[in-house]
C-alpha positions in Angstrom: 15.3 -0.3 -1.7 12.4 -2.0 -3.5 8.7 -1.4 -3.2 5.5 -3.5 -3.4 2.2 -2.3 -4.6 -0.7 -4.4 -3.1 -3.1 -5.2 -5.9 -4.7 -8.5 -5.2 -8.1 -7.5 -3.8 -11.3 -8.3 -5.7 -12.7 -4.8 -5.1 -16.1 -6.2 -4.1 -17.2 -2.8 -2.8 -16.5 -1.3 -6.2 -18.9 -3.6 -8.1 -20.1 -3.4 -10.8 -17.0 -1.5 -11.9 -14.7 -4.4 -11.0 -16.7 -7.2 -12.6 -14.6 -6.8 -15.7 -11.8 -4.5 -14.6 -9.4 -5.2 -11.8 -9.7 -2.5 -9.1 -6.1 -1.1 -9.6 -7.0 -0.3 -13.2 -10.0 1.8 -12.4 -9.3 5.4 -13.5 -9.3 8.8 -11.8 -8.2 11.9 -13.6 -7.5 9.9 -16.8 -5.1 7.5 -15.2 -5.4 4.1 -13.5 -5.2 4.1 -9.7 -2.1 1.9 -9.8 -0.5 4.2 -12.4 -0.7 7.0 -9.9 1.2 4.9 -7.4 3.8 3.8 -9.9 4.4 7.4 -10.8 4.7 8.5 -7.2 7.2 5.7 -6.5 9.2 6.4 -9.6 9.3 10.1 -8.6 10.6 9.1 -5.2 13.5 7.1 -6.7 12.1 3.6 -6.6 13.0 1.6 -9.7 12.3 -2.0 -8.7 8.6 -2.7 -8.0 6.7 -5.9 -7.1 3.0 -6.2 -7.8 0.7 -9.1 -6.7 -2.1 -9.4 -9.3 -5.0 -11.7 -8.6 -8.5 -10.9 -9.7 -8.4 -10.4 -13.5 -4.6 -10.3 -13.0 -3.9 -11.0 -16.7 -5.5 -7.7 -17.6 -3.4 -5.9 -15.0 -0.1 -7.4 -16.3 -1.1 -6.6 -19.9 -1.8 -3.0 -19.1 1.3 -2.3 -17.1 3.8 -4.6 -18.9 7.3 -4.7 -17.5 7.1 -1.1 -16.3 9.6 0.5 -18.7 6.9 3.0 -19.9 7.0 4.3 -16.3 10.7 4.3 -15.8 10.6 1.3 -13.5 11.0 -2.5 -13.6 8.0 -4.5 -12.4 8.2 -8.1 -11.1 4.8 -9.9 -10.7 4.0 -12.2 -7.9 0.6 -13.7 -9.1 -1.9 -15.0 -6.6 -4.4 -17.4 -8.1 -6.4 -16.9 -4.9 -5.8 -13.8 -2.8 -3.3 -14.5 0.1 -4.2 -11.4 2.1 -1.6 -8.7 2.8 0.9 -10.7 4.9 0.5 -13.8 2.8 1.1 -11.8 -0.4 4.2 -10.2 1.0 5.5 -13.5 2.3 5.2 -14.9 -1.2 6.9 -11.9 -2.8 9.7 -11.8 -0.2 12.4 -13.3 -2.5 11.9 -10.3 -4.9 11.6 -7.7 -2.2 14.8 -8.2 -0.2 18.4 -8.8 -1.0 21.0 -6.2 -0.1 18.4 -4.4 1.9 16.1 -6.1 4.4 13.7 -3.2 4.4 11.1 -2.5 1.7 8.2 -0.1 1.1 4.6 -1.4 0.8 1.8 0.8 -0.6 -1.9 0.0 -1.2 -2.9 0.5 -4.8 -6.3 2.0 -3.9 -5.3 5.1 -2.0 -4.7 8.7 -3.0 -2.1 10.5 -0.8 0.4 13.3 -1.1 2.8 11.7 1.3 6.5 11.8 0.2 7.2 8.1 -0.4 10.9 8.7 -0.4 10.9 10.3 3.1 10.5 7.1 5.2 13.7 5.9 6.9 14.3 2.5 8.4 14.1 2.5 12.2 16.9 0.7 14.0 15.8 -2.4 16.0 12.2 -2.1 14.6 10.3 -4.3 12.2 7.9 -1.7 10.8 7.4 2.0 10.2 3.8 2.9 9.6 2.4 6.1 8.1 -0.8 7.0 10.1 -3.3 9.6 9.1 -6.4 11.4 10.6 -9.5 9.2 10.8 -11.8 9.5 7.8 -15.6 9.6 8.2 -15.9 5.9 7.2 -13.4 4.8 9.8 -13.9 7.2 12.8 -12.4 4.9 15.4 -9.0 4.5 13.8 -6.5 1.6 14.0 -3.5 2.4 16.3 -2.2 5.0 18.7 0.9 7.0 18.0 2.8 8.1 21.1 4.6 11.4 21.5 7.9 9.6 21.0 6.9 8.1 17.7 6.0 4.6 18.8 2.9 2.8 17.5 0.7 0.8 20.0 -2.5 -1.1 19.8 -4.0 0.7 22.8 -4.3 4.3 23.8 -6.0 7.5 22.6 -6.2 9.3 20.3 -6.2 6.7 17.6 -5.2 7.2 14.0 -5.9 5.3 10.8 -3.2 3.2 9.0 -2.7 4.8 5.6 -1.7 1.7 3.7 1.9 3.0 3.4 4.7 1.4 5.4 8.3 0.4 5.6 8.5 -3.3 6.6 11.5 -5.5 7.6 11.8 -9.0 6.2 12.0 -10.4 9.8 8.3 -9.7 10.1 7.5 -12.3 7.5 10.4 -14.8 7.0 9.1 -17.2 9.7 5.7 -17.5 8.1 4.6 -20.6 6.3 3.3 -19.8 2.8 -0.4 -19.2 2.5 -3.2 -16.9 3.5 -2.1 -14.5 6.3 -3.3 -11.1 7.5 -0.9 -8.3 8.3 -2.6 -6.8 11.4 -1.8 -9.7 13.8 1.8 -9.5 12.8 1.9 -5.8 13.4 0.2 -6.1 16.8 2.7 -8.7 17.9 5.5 -6.4 16.9 3.9 -3.5 18.7 3.6 -5.7 21.8 7.4 -6.0 21.6 7.9 -2.3 21.0 9.2 -2.8 17.5 6.9 -0.5 15.5 7.6 3.2 14.8 5.2 5.6 13.1 4.7 9.0 11.5 1.6 11.1 11.4 0.8 12.3 7.9 -1.4 15.4 8.2 -1.7 16.0 4.4 -4.2 14.6 2.0 -5.2 11.0 2.1 -8.1 9.1 0.7 -9.2 5.5 0.7 -10.7 4.9 -2.8 -12.9 2.0 -1.7 -16.2 2.8 -3.3 -17.5 4.0 -6.7 -18.6 7.3 -5.0 -15.1 8.0 -3.6 -13.6 7.1 -7.0 -15.9 9.5 -8.8 -15.1 12.2 -6.2 -11.3 11.7 -6.8 -11.9 11.8 -10.5 -13.7 15.2 -10.2 -11.0 16.5 -7.9 -8.2 15.6 -10.3 -9.9 17.0 -13.3 -10.7 20.2 -11.6 -7.1 20.5 -10.6 -6.2 20.4 -14.2 -4.8 16.9 -14.4 -3.5 14.0 -12.3 -0.1 14.8 -10.9 2.2 11.8 -10.4 
């Protein structure tokens, strides 16, 4: 199975740090955010990765190269203008699927101790979402997870989408190329009862501001390094 790391955002909430550095290359614990994700994916057995550079994308590609230094192969799906999550995945679909119609998608700007190799495709579904407890900056959450492991757009309590998911190509192959958000596609699939989910109760952080980046950097340095 292949994996995609979403890396096209401009990181506007991270300014001025992202004026000259793409957000995925911002460092915590002596390593770029996206390098942490590559390390976790490699450790989980993923060898074929797709990354969608956009803002300052040339710097991202120069820094990461073809991935051999991390024990993986990276294919780039450049976006001259950000296509949003679903649009970016739709563009990258030819490199994400082949023998396997499922692929893993991970945000480049999260810190999480979830085992990326533990997700399993769900028969007759189009998505398997990793949900987590709501952080202070997102108290209302995104979706509801039922006792039987189904994800719905209504119901309480609500959990936050972690930015980690297994997705099936059928969710995207009907889309025309261009700018598309993921949430409407997921809600449509939920309405058809085709989304499963798991509740991750471990560590998860959305590294969306300079303050959160600095906090993660302190945490990793106090822990004695940045584990992959």
